N, C-alpha and C positions, 0 to 999 in steps of 0.2 A: 500443507493446508489446511484454510481457515476449516473450525467445524460447522457444518451448515444442519438446515433441518428439509429433509424430503415436505415440497405442496404439489398437493397434486394440483392439474391445469382448472382441474373446474370448484378448487375450492376456493371461491372469490376473495372470502373474508382474506387470504394474505397474501393474493395479485396485486400488485399496481392499477387503478384506475386509471382506463386508457378509454373510452367510449369509441366504440367499434377495434379496436384490439385485441379484444379474446370474444370470450362465451364459449361457443360449443365449437367453433372453429378451432381453439385455443392459443395458445398463442402467439402473437402474429410476427411470420420472419422466424419463427425457433424450427419448422419442422417437427414440432410435439404433434399429436395425436388429443383430442381432448379428456385423456386417459390414463397418458403420460404423468410424469412429475419432474419439476422442476428443484432445484436446489435452490435456496438459502441463506441470506450469510446469519447461523445468531446472532454475530455479535452486532449485524443492520439489519433487521426485520423490519416490519413496523412494530411491531410491540415488545421491542429491545427501548428503542429510547432513551439511547446515548447523550444526551438534551434533552431532557426532564421535562425543560417549559416548551416544548415548539416537537412536532408533527413532523414527518419525513415529509419532502414533496419532489422527490427527481429518485428512480428506479436507476443505477448500474449494473449490468450485464459483461461477465466476463470476457473471454473466446473460452472459458468451458464451464459456460454457461452455468454462474451462479450469483445469486440478483439479491445485492448492497442498498437496503432501503439509505438515503441518504438526505439532506439538507443543501438545499440549493446556497441559499446565506453564507453556511458558512465553506461550503466552496470559492464560492466564488470572493471573501474575505480574502483566505489563502493562498490563492489561484493569481498567477497575471494573463492566465491568459483564454478563464474560462472553464479550468478542467481541461486543456487539448480542447475548446469546443463543446466540450459536452454541454457546456449547461443553453445552449442556443438551441438545443434539441429540446419540444413540449411533450411529443409524444413517449411511451416507456411502453419495454426497457429501454437506456440508451446506451447502446453497444460501445465496451471501448479494448483497447485491443492490447490488452493483460492478461493474464490466468489470476485464481481464483486464494492464492500463496501474493505473486506480487503486489497484486489490488487490494487486499487486506491490510499489509502491511502498512502503506502508501496512504488509506483511510484512518488507520487508528493514530499513525502521525497524525494524521491534520486536526484529530478530533483529541488526541492528546491523550489515549489512552495506549494503556499496555498491550502486549502481540506478542509476543516471548512464549504465552505458556501456550501458541498456536504449536512451538517448535518451530523456526523459519530455519533451513537448511542455510549456513554463510552464503553462498551463491545467489540466494533468494534476496538476502538482505539486497548483497549488493546491486542485484539488478535495480531492486524498488526506490534506490541510492541514484542508481542512476538513470531509471525514469522518472525523476521529480520533477527536476529542474525541465531538460529541452520537449517533455510530448504534457504534463500538466501543468508547468510554469509555477511551478513547487521552490524559493529556494535553499536550497540542503543547509546554509548557511542558519536561515530562521528557524530552521525545527529540529536539529540533531544538534543541540547544546547538553554541555556537562551540567546542567542544572537535575534532579532531581526527579522531577515528573519526564524529561525526555528518557524513553525506555528503547529508541531505533539509538542513541547514542548506545547505551548500558547493552547496547545488545552485540555492537559492532566493538566495543572495550571490550568484551568478552570474547575475541576471537582473536586479538592481539598476541595471546601466547605462543599461540597455535599458527597463526597466521601472519607473522608482522607486517612479511614484505606488502601481503596484500592488501593489509589493512592501513599502509600506508600507500601505499597505491593508490584506492580508494579515495584516502585523507588527500591525503594530496592533490586529483584530481578537479577536487571538489570543494577545497578549501575549508576543509573540517582544522581549523588547526590549533582547536581545545584538545578537536579522538585525535590531531595528532599528535602531538604533542605528551599527553598520555599512555597513547596503546605505544610510542618509541621507549618507555622506560617498563613498560611490562615486554619480562622476556621470560625466556628460559635457561640455555645458556650465558654465555661467555660470549656468545658468537651474531648475539641479536645486535649488538649495538654494530660493529663490522657490515650485517646482510644492508642496514636502514640508511646506514653510510654509500654505501655500491648503489642503490636505491635511489638516494639521494643523487647520487653522482646523474645517474641516469636520464635525472628530472632532467636538474639543469642543463646540461650540454646534449641529450639522446635527441 
């Protein structure tokens, strides 16, 4: 799960601007009272400035109630569907149907920021990749590249020696040929090549 900071509901300086949505009634639609707290991403909070020249102008809320302050223009350029139509909503926060661990990886990937420091599990990485295209209109082949700056590529690649078939299946499903080729070269023992060949047969004929 990404690092978060606790923000009191009535600490207006750290909450999204939404006239009529806040005040002494707390966060609209959240079920929180004015004295309760919510979590804000340490990477995507109002003062974080992942883009030094721009202030955030949208707030996403994960299913586990973590807020991510983001930039509409960046999400719009990255996504083919308005980030799952989230950008069509003017009110804040905008609810998305993923937990903070998955959303954190996706946003770090869009912003070309490293996320390995959060220690995401392999299943979480897989969930993030699987959600990119169908939900958020993000083509994995555009973002998961063998370039030095592609942190998600490096994280997936690091799992290849221990989960060769899983990595192969993920890369084959999303057309990540560079990762598929490099991952198949990493092996713990001599059986790895045989297992990958068998998996290839399943994809070819199954």
